[in-house]
N, C-alpha and C positions, 0 to 999 in steps of 0.2 A: 466357451469362444471367446479367442481374444480378436480384437478389433486394432490394424495397426494404425497410428494417426495417419491423418491426409499426407502432411507433410510435419517435418520435423521442425520445431523451431523453439529459441528459448525467449524471443519477445513477440507479445503478439498486442497490437494497438488496437482500439476498436475502431470502424468506421462510421459510426454512429453514437449520439450517446446509450449510455447505459442507466443514464437517470435524468429525467426531464428536469427543468430548472426548479418546479413547485416542488418536486422530491429531494434535489437539493438541499432546498430549503429547510425542509423537514428534516434532515438529517443534520444539518448544521442545528438547527434548534437542539435535536437532540443531542447533540455533541457539548452544546452549551448546558443542559442541563446536570451534565455529568461536573463531577469536581475537576477542576483542571487543574494540571502538575506541570512541573517544567520538568522538559523531556530529559533522561539520562542516557548514559553510552555504558553499554556495555551487560545491558540486559537484567529484568528482574530486582529483585533486592538487593544485589550485588554491585548495580550500576552507581555511577556517579555521574553527579551534574558537569560537565566539561562543556563551556563555553567555547573552547577552542576548536570543539570537535560538532557543536551542534548546541542551536540557538532555536528552541521551539515550544510551544505550548501544546500539552495532548489530554485527551480525556478518554476512555473508554466505554462504549455504545454496548449497554446489557445485551442478550439475546432477548431477552422478553419487551425490552423497550423498542426494538424495532425489528419485530419477527418478518414483517412484508420485505423488507430491504434484504436481509439474512438469504430468504428464499430466492428474490429474484437473483441474487449474487451468487447462491449455490446453483441455481440452475445455471445461470452464466459460464461459471467455472467448468463445470463438467462439461459443457459441450468445448470449451476453450482448451479444457486437459485431452480432451477424447480426438479432436481434431489438430492440434498443434503441439502440445509439451508430451504426450504418453505415459505420463508416470502412472504408478499403480494408485491402488486406492486413495484419492482425493478427499478431502473432508474440510469443513471449518474447524479448526481448532482453539482457537480464540475468540476474543471480543474484537471487535474491530476499533481501532484507533481513529478518532477523530484529531488530525493536526493542525494548530494555526501557527503558518512563520508570519511573524511582524515584520516590519522593516529593518533590515538587517539579519532576519534568522536566515539560515542554512542548516544543513546536515552533510556532514564532509564525508569523504568515499566510506563505504561500509558493505558487508553484506549482511542479508536475514537470517541466515542458517546460523547457527550456535555452533562455531568451530571446535568450542571447548568439550561437547558433545554433553556438558553435564546436567541439561534440560531435555535430555532424549531417551526415548519417543515421548509425541510425535516429534518427525521431524519435518520444519518448515520446506517445502516444496516448490512452489507459487507464491510470488509476492504479488498484490495488486495496488495499485496507486489509481485514485478516481479522484479528479479534479470537482469540488464544489462550486466555489465562488466564480463567479464568471469573468472570463480572462482580462476583461477590461479594468477591472479592478486593482492590478498589481502589475509591477515590471520585476522581471528576475524570475526567480523561485522555478528555473526550469529543471527537469528530472536530467541528468544524465546516466546514462549507463553504459559500463565497460571501459569508456575511454574519453579522455577530456575532450570537449568540442563538438561531441552526438548529445545534442542538448533535443531533449521532446517535449514539444511546447503541447499541450492538451488543452481542448475548449473544456466548457463548462459540462458535465455530466458525463465525460468522454473518459476510459480508463486503459491502462496500460499494463500487461502482465508480464513477469518475467520471472523466469529462474531463482529463486531466493540465493544462491551461492554464486550470484553475478555482481561482481563491484557496481555502486552507484550511488549518487549524492544528488542534494536539492542545492542549487546554486542559490546564492544570496539573494532575496529578495530587496530589490530598489525602491520601491514605491508601493504601498498599500499593504495588505495582508492575503497572502494565501491558503484557501482552504482545502483541505484534502481528507477522504477517506480512504485508510490505507488498511489492507487485511491480508492475512496469510493462510494460507491452507495447505494442508500436509497429511501424513501419514508414518505410515513404516518406513525405517532406512531405504536409502537405496538398496539395487542388488545388482 
């Protein structure tokens, strides 16, 4: 039996924190234990370092490094998908990305799904961003989804989930460092 979602939405923001401040610190520490790299644009090995499109440092948190976090996020995303998105079988398909935006760091308008289709399946269907750093430790760095001027300010530990095919960006950080956890959930192509 297929259960229809309570209401269809392509953008869902948490009302409360997904992670406590202590859990956020643990995730930041796990991100720092991994090899940092300058983020690329265009995905995978074919991506390129393009400072006009993106300035941020990333690392990838292995599943075995933070299995309780992955389990917590998987439970959360299954509920979000059932109650809001209504996409077919959704699962975590790649390691979580720990992201640090330094002062001046940003990521210009982009989509998270691979429109070239060279890396499918699985298809990225839901993207999640969770703010890890306390919001008073940086200025700027707001997430914008779909249209300029619609900025989303997250609090530490809070998350936003959105359809991976929505255009979005991270505005430039004007003070401090913005740290976040980014994850994608996917499955078979849309039908």
